[in-house]
Kinemage of the C-alpha trace (Angstrom):
@kinemage 1
@onewidth
@group {chain A} dominant
@subgroup {mainchain}
@vectorlist {calphas} color= white
{ca met a 1} P -57.314 -12.945 -2.263
{ca thr a 2} L -59.578 -14.904 0.002
{ca ala a 3} L -58.942 -15.653 3.672
{ca ala a 4} L -58.695 -19.386 2.705
{ca ser a 5} L -56.046 -18.894 0.059
{ca phe a 6} L -54.091 -16.538 2.391
{ca glu a 7} L -54.271 -19.221 5.196
{ca gln a 8} L -53.001 -21.830 2.626
{ca asp a 9} L -50.096 -19.496 1.725
{ca phe a 10} L -49.346 -18.979 5.388
{ca lys a 11} L -49.212 -22.769 5.985
{ca ser a 12} L -46.934 -23.394 3.044
{ca leu a 13} L -44.658 -20.321 3.409
{ca tyr a 14} L -44.335 -19.855 7.204
{ca lys a 15} L -41.625 -22.392 7.938
{ca pro a 16} L -39.497 -21.664 4.840
{ca leu a 17} L -39.724 -17.939 5.644
{ca cys a 18} L -38.614 -18.532 9.304
{ca leu a 19} L -35.648 -20.573 8.036
{ca phe a 20} L -34.911 -17.807 5.568
{ca ala a 21} L -34.943 -15.219 8.373
{ca leu a 22} L -32.663 -17.390 10.477
{ca arg a 23} L -29.974 -17.079 7.716
{ca tyr a 24} L -29.757 -13.453 9.012
{ca leu a 25} L -30.779 -13.742 12.593
{ca glu a 26} L -29.669 -15.969 15.454
{ca gln a 27} L -32.927 -16.068 17.522
{ca thr a 28} L -35.852 -18.222 16.395
{ca asp a 29} L -38.200 -15.822 18.263
{ca asp a 30} L -36.944 -12.847 16.215
{ca ala a 31} L -37.360 -14.798 12.964
{ca glu a 32} L -40.858 -15.864 13.836
{ca asp a 33} L -41.823 -12.341 14.879
{ca ile a 34} L -40.607 -10.922 11.604
{ca val a 35} L -42.379 -13.554 9.505
{ca gln a 36} L -45.653 -13.113 11.453
{ca gln a 37} L -45.556 -9.403 11.056
{ca ala a 38} L -44.784 -9.732 7.301
{ca phe a 39} L -47.927 -11.841 6.914
{ca ala a 40} L -49.976 -9.441 9.007
{ca asp a 41} L -48.855 -6.486 6.883
{ca ala a 42} L -49.576 -8.404 3.683
{ca trp a 43} L -53.054 -9.235 4.827
{ca glu a 44} L -53.664 -5.616 5.916
{ca lys a 45} L -52.588 -4.360 2.549
{ca gln a 46} L -54.892 -6.803 0.803
{ca thr a 47} L -57.879 -5.822 2.995
{ca gln a 48} L -57.160 -2.089 2.180
{ca gly a 49} L -57.528 -2.920 -1.488
{ca met a 50} L -53.782 -2.921 -2.461
{ca thr a 51} L -52.734 -5.720 -4.728
{ca ile a 52} L -49.711 -7.813 -4.147
{ca leu a 53} L -49.022 -9.490 -7.413
{ca asn a 54} L -46.561 -12.120 -6.062
{ca leu a 55} L -47.219 -12.746 -2.394
{ca lys a 56} L -44.248 -15.172 -2.107
{ca ala a 57} L -41.741 -12.648 -3.494
{ca tyr a 58} L -43.221 -9.872 -1.425
{ca leu a 59} L -42.901 -11.871 1.807
{ca tyr a 60} L -39.374 -13.012 1.146
{ca gln a 61} L -38.235 -9.454 0.386
{ca thr a 62} L -40.116 -8.112 3.407
{ca val a 63} L -38.566 -10.737 5.728
{ca lys a 64} L -35.063 -10.017 4.323
{ca asn a 65} L -35.426 -6.218 4.735
{ca arg a 66} L -36.877 -6.495 8.291
{ca ser a 67} L -34.147 -8.996 9.291
{ca leu a 68} L -31.435 -6.556 8.149
{ca thr a 69} L -33.162 -3.696 9.850
{ca leu a 70} L -33.323 -5.591 13.059
{ca leu a 71} L -29.651 -6.349 12.817
{ca thr a 72} L -28.697 -2.738 12.315
{ca gln a 73} L -30.981 -1.472 15.143
{ca asn a 74} L -29.862 -4.017 17.774
{ca pro a 75} L -26.137 -3.968 18.530
{ca his a 76} L -26.430 -7.109 20.711
{ca leu a 77} L -27.336 -9.106 17.609
{ca arg a 78} L -24.577 -10.273 15.272
{ca thr a 79} L -23.303 -7.649 12.901
{ca ile a 80} L -23.699 -7.543 9.168
{ca asp a 81} L -20.025 -8.523 8.875
{ca asp a 82} L -20.820 -11.771 10.818
{ca leu a 83} L -23.402 -12.894 8.366
{ca pro a 84} L -22.659 -15.687 5.978
{ca asp a 85} L -22.099 -14.544 2.479
{ca ile a 86} L -25.790 -14.455 1.601
{ca ala a 87} L -25.399 -11.392 -0.565
{ca ala a 88} L -23.633 -13.538 -3.107
{ca asp a 89} L -26.712 -15.766 -3.448
{ca asn a 90} L -29.433 -14.503 -5.723
{ca gly a 91} L -32.996 -14.342 -4.356
{ca glu a 92} L -34.102 -17.485 -6.087
{ca glu a 93} L -31.295 -19.492 -4.527
{ca gln a 94} L -32.111 -18.149 -1.069
{ca val a 95} L -35.788 -19.076 -1.525
{ca ala a 96} L -34.915 -22.535 -2.828
{ca thr a 97} L -32.600 -23.064 0.105
{ca ala a 98} L -35.185 -22.018 2.647
{ca glu a 99} L -37.780 -24.275 1.032
{ca arg a 100} L -35.412 -27.193 0.875
{ca asp a 101} L -34.462 -26.664 4.579
{ca ala a 102} L -38.103 -26.510 5.519
{ca arg a 103} L -38.861 -29.828 3.810
{ca leu a 104} L -35.847 -31.344 5.564
{ca trp a 105} L -36.997 -30.152 8.936
{ca glu a 106} L -40.521 -31.443 8.246
{ca ala a 107} L -38.952 -34.867 7.431
{ca ile a 108} L -37.038 -34.739 10.696
{ca asp a 109} L -40.199 -33.689 12.629
{ca ser a 110} L -41.963 -36.735 11.097
{ca leu a 111} L -39.640 -39.144 12.682
{ca pro a 112} L -40.949 -40.941 15.767
{ca ala a 113} L -40.207 -38.909 18.844
{ca gly a 114} L -37.456 -41.100 20.344
{ca arg a 115} L -35.742 -41.525 17.015
{ca arg a 116} L -36.015 -37.846 16.292
{ca arg a 117} L -34.469 -37.019 19.708
{ca ile a 118} L -31.509 -39.434 19.094
{ca phe a 119} L -30.988 -38.020 15.607
{ca leu a 120} L -30.921 -34.420 16.839
{ca leu a 121} L -28.633 -35.205 19.785
{ca ala a 122} L -26.168 -36.760 17.269
{ca lys a 123} L -26.450 -34.417 14.284
{ca arg a 124} L -27.485 -31.079 15.794
{ca asp a 125} L -25.720 -31.352 19.114
{ca gly a 126} L -22.751 -33.326 17.877
{ca lys a 127} L -22.914 -36.001 20.600
{ca arg a 128} L -21.363 -39.423 20.276
{ca tyr a 129} L -23.458 -42.503 20.459
{ca gln a 130} L -22.080 -43.425 23.851
{ca glu a 131} L -23.046 -39.991 25.271
{ca ile a 132} L -26.562 -40.272 23.817
{ca ala a 133} L -26.921 -43.794 25.251
{ca asp a 134} L -25.815 -42.588 28.682
{ca glu a 135} L -28.115 -39.511 28.614
{ca leu a 136} L -31.190 -41.471 27.462
{ca his a 137} L -30.424 -44.641 29.504
{ca leu a 138} L -30.221 -46.749 26.322
{ca ser a 139} L -27.727 -49.262 24.988
{ca val a 140} L -25.272 -48.043 22.384
{ca lys a 141} L -26.730 -50.655 20.049
{ca thr a 142} L -30.258 -49.120 20.448
{ca val a 143} L -28.812 -45.691 19.557
{ca glu a 144} L -27.005 -47.173 16.540
{ca asn a 145} L -30.183 -48.912 15.401
{ca gln a 146} L -32.393 -45.837 15.781
{ca met a 147} L -29.785 -43.646 13.949
{ca gly a 148} L -29.687 -46.126 11.099
{ca lys a 149} L -33.474 -46.067 10.786
{ca ala a 150} L -33.501 -42.241 10.972
{ca leu a 151} L -30.842 -41.886 8.287
{ca lys a 152} L -32.558 -44.408 6.006
{ca ala a 153} L -35.868 -42.509 6.300
{ca leu a 154} L -34.182 -39.145 5.758
{ca arg a 155} L -32.169 -40.436 2.752
{ca ser a 156} L -35.327 -41.432 0.949
{ca ile a 157} L -36.843 -38.072 1.664
{ca ala a 158} L -33.640 -36.308 0.586
{ca val a 159} L -33.818 -37.986 -2.693
{ca lys a 160} L -37.406 -36.758 -3.152
{ca ile a 161} L -36.315 -33.227 -2.233
{ca tyr a 162} L -33.404 -33.344 -4.660
{ca leu a 163} L -35.635 -34.568 -7.460
{ca phe a 164} L -38.223 -31.876 -6.672
{ca phe a 165} L -35.657 -29.086 -6.947
{ca phe a 166} L -33.226 -30.445 -9.517
{ca gly a 167} L -35.062 -33.363 -11.175
């Protein structure tokens, strides 16, 4: 594996792997640390002459194992009992979910900054339009308009994501 192909794999798998780790962990920093270490270990194995036949599968399994290890070694993190029922999902479903979530977040990230902020305040933070308008010093109509544009953009991307995975 060349450095260029490994870099391409890093760019395409990093965000989905972080989202995958977050299914187990609560802290983004923990998830990113685990994913970065998984990539570093994979690169080290490659440079030592070991062959990883399926890098994607290797990384997902490594991230899962390390996430579960972190949970069992740190009592301040949520317990295994608190995890969503991810054991019922098979590995392919978990990977597909992480990849779909990554594409959705990329779509959200591609929104203009103001529109993205309004969208996240509404959908992620659960704020009402009036609260958003007050916080951002905007009219409620402006918030409604920006939410409409955000949802329209995300719907078209959601259709593309759906067709990619299920089409």
